[in-house]
N, C-alpha and C positions, 0 to 999 in steps of 0.2 A: 853759328851756321845752322839754319833750319833745314832738315832733311825730310822729304815727304815720300811716303810709300803708298801710292794708290793701288787700287785693284787687288789682285792676288798677292802682290808684294807685301801688303799689310799683314797677311797671315804668315808669310815667311819671315818677316821682320818681328812679328809679335806686337806691332804697334803701327799706327798710321803716321806718326811723325817722331822726330828725334831732334834734340838740340845738342849740338856738339861744338867744341872749339878745337880746331886742328892744332896740335902742338908744334908742328913744323909746316913750312910752306908746301902745299900740294903741287907737284909738278905736272901730273898727268891725270887722266880719268882713272887709270888703274890705281894710282895713289889714292885718289878719292874713294874708290870702291873698297880698297883695303882698309882705309881709315874708318869708313862707315860700317862695314861688315865686321871688323874686328876678328874674333875667333869663330864667328858663325859661318862655317863653310857652306851651309845651305844658302844663306843669304848672299854670300860672295859669288856663288855659282849663278844664282838667279840674277843678280845685278850685272854680271858679266855676260849674260846671254845676248847674242846679237840683235834680238828683237826688242831689247829694252833701250829706250831713248833717254839720254841724260839731259835734263834741262837745268841750266845754271843761270840764276838771276833772270829767269823767265825767257831765256833764249837758248837755242842749241849751239854749243861751241863748235867752232870750225876746227876739225882735226882733234888732236888729243891734248892740245894746250888749254890751260885753265886761266881764267882772269886772275889778277892779283887779289882782288877782293871777291869773296864768295859769301853772299848773304843767305841764299836759298838754293837748295838742290832738289829736284824732283826726278825720280826714276820712273819713267812712264812705260807701262807694259802695253802690248798691243790692245787696241780698242775693238769692240765688237758691238754689233747691234744693227738695227735696220730702220 
């Protein structure tokens, strides 16, 4: 599973992307965040913030359920600009 951290999340995560293989099936977005953040409480807090959108396989999941197969996850912070 490829995980992408754009914007300021790159600094919090210490990298722009991560490759990981979940050991168990992820049941919810909270499970996904816990798996990706690991012991990094700063990253866990940032990814759990209500302004962060979770994009899975290039679409926003409906509710908290995850698809059976996850190839790519992007945690999208708010965008700014003009």
